[in-house]
Each structure stands twice: as structure tokens, then as C-alpha cells.
N, C-alpha and C positions, 0 to 999 in steps of 0.2 A: 675657599676657592679651590678648584681642582689643580693638580700639578701642572698640567699643560698651560693653563692660564697664568699660573705663578711663574713658570719658566719663561713664558713670553714677556711678562712684566719684568723679570729679572734681566733678560737679555737687553731689553729697551733701556734699563737703567745703566747697565754696563756700557752700552753704546753711547749713551749721553755723557757718561763720565770720560769715555775715551776721546771725546771731542772737547775736553777741558784738560789739555796735557799738563799744565802747571799744577792744577788741583790734583790730578791723578798722580803725578810724580811725588807730590808732597805726601799724599796718603801712602803711597808705596814706601817712601823712606821711613815713615813711622812704623809700618808693618815690618820692614826688614829689620829695623832696630830691635823691635820686640822679639822677632824670631831669633836673631843672632844672640840675644841675651837670655833666651829660654834654656831651661835645663834640658829639654828634649833635644834641642839643636846641639848644645855643648856635649851632651852624652852620646850622641849618635856617631858611629863610625861610618855609617852608610846611609844614603838618602835616596828615596824614590821620589821623583818629581817629573812633571811633564813640561815640554815647551809650551808657553802660553800663546794664546791668540792675541791680536791687537787690543781687544776690549778687556781682556783679563789682566790681572796683576802680572807685571813682567817678571818671569821666573829666571831669565838669563843671569841677572846679578846673583841670584841664590845659587845657581849651578856653578858660576865662577867662584863664588866664595867657598862653596863646599870643596871644590877642586883645590883651591889655594890652601885650604885647611887640611888637605890630605885625606878627605873623606871620599869613600867610593860613591859614585853617582850612577844611578840607573834610571833610564827613561822607559816609558811604556811602549810596547809595540802591540798592535792589535792583530788578532788571529780570527779565523772563522769561528762561528758559534759564540760570538761575543766574548771571546777569551782575551785576556790581557796578561802579557808577561813583561817583566822588567829586564832590560838589557844594560849591562854595565857599559859605560862610555868612557872615552878618553879624549884628549885634544885632537886625536887623529881620526875620530869617528866620522864616518860619512852618513848623511841623512837623506831620506826621501820624504815626500809629503804624503800622508795617508789620505784615504778617500774622505776623511773627516776634516782635512785641512791642517792637520797637526804634523809637525816634523817628528819623524821616528828614526831610530838607528837603522841603517841599511843592513848591517850584519845581524845575524841571529844566533851567534855562537857563544855568547857569554850571558846565559840566563842568571839572573840575580833576583829572584822573587821574594827574598826575605830581607829587605832593607830594615835597619833599626828604626828609621823614621820615614813615614810615607806622608808626603804633602798632597792632600787630596783636593783636586779641583771641584768646582761646582758653580752653579748659577745663582742659587738662592739658598740661604741657610736660616734655620731656626737658631735662636741663641743657645738652645740645648745641644747643638751640634749636628742635628739632622740636616741633610742636604738634598737639594734637587740638582741633579747633573744636567748634562746636555741631552739626555734621553736615550743613550745607547745601552745603558745598564752594565757597561764594562767594569766600572769601579764597584758597583753594588756586588757583582759576582766575585770580584777579586777580594773584597773586604770580608766576605764570609769565611775565608780561611787565613786571612792575614793576622798575625799575632803581635806585630810590632806596634809602635806608637803611631797615632794618626793626628795630623794637624791640618786645618784648612786656613788659608790666608784670605781674609774677607774684608772687602770695603763695606762700610756701614750701609751703603746703598743696596747691598745684597742681603741684608737682614730683613726677614719677614716671618712673622709668627702666624700668619693668616692661612695656614694650610695644615693638613693632617698627614703625619708620617704614616707609612703603611707597615705592616707586620715584618716585611722583609728589609725595610730600611735600617741601616746601622749608623749610629752617630759617630762622628770623629771624636777623638779624645779631647781636643783643644781647638777653640777658634781663636785666632789672633786677628784683631781688627785694627782699624786706623785710629780708633779713639783711645 
């Protein structure tokens, strides 16, 4: 299948899971437990992560846990030419909603583009770590120069091996699933 078809299929599966809140929350709890027990999480002093949409795995508990643990937390902010920069946040950070419907830090003064651990979002994932995102190419561009560790947090509904990764696609280092 082509990526566009696979992306549409993945979004439908995420939307279906979002309409099963008890099932989704149970899956999220298993993923959080695995993430917080991972060497990557424990060894990271700084985390790059995005605010999730309703259909995605809820990232707010991860952001809160990182802050409680004294880790620096940085959220992405989009710029022209499909550029992505991570901005360090605090409890006082104010946000706006981007044209993509994602909450982003309002301020732009604390760039932090080299977190130890980057939690990479996506719609569909191969078990080998390749991903199909939401189609903007922001993370694909960012990952070409990122040298830290990368993890994606994945519902089993998002796993699909029935597509071909392209030459420019970069896999994440680790997938953490709800199984």
C-alpha cells in the first residue's frame, strides 16, 4: 500500500480507539509503565515531546512525570519551510494552537534542539521502527540531524508492515507498545 492509504488507515484506527476510552486508557497505562522503566527514560536529563491530539496516546502524563523528575522538557514549535525547533517549557509556559491543531509554546526564546530523548509521534509504524507521520515532514527533517535517542509510543493498532519505507525515512531507536 502507498503511504497515503496507510496513513488514512492508521488515522481511522486511532479514531476508533479514541472512542473506546477505557481500552485506550488501559493501553496507555501499559505504555507509560514500560517507558518509565526503560533505560532511555531513566538516563535522559531532557525530553523532547509533543502535546498529543485526542486520538493519540495522551502525552500530558509523560510531560508531568518528566517535570516531577526534574528533567528538562521541550515541545516542538513549527516554523516556515517545515522547520521544527524544540522550546524548553516550564509550568508558567503559555501556549497557542498551531495551524496543525497542536499546542505549541507561545514564546520562542529558549531553543533546546538537542534533548537526550526524543519521543517521536506518528500514525503508523513498522515493527522495525520506521514510521508514517501526519504528512508534514517536520520530524523527518528534524531527525536527519538529531543525535539523541528516539522512542515512539505505539498502540498495537498502529503497527502495520504492509508499506515500503523510503530512502529518506529514518527509524526510531525503540518502539514501546501496549503489548
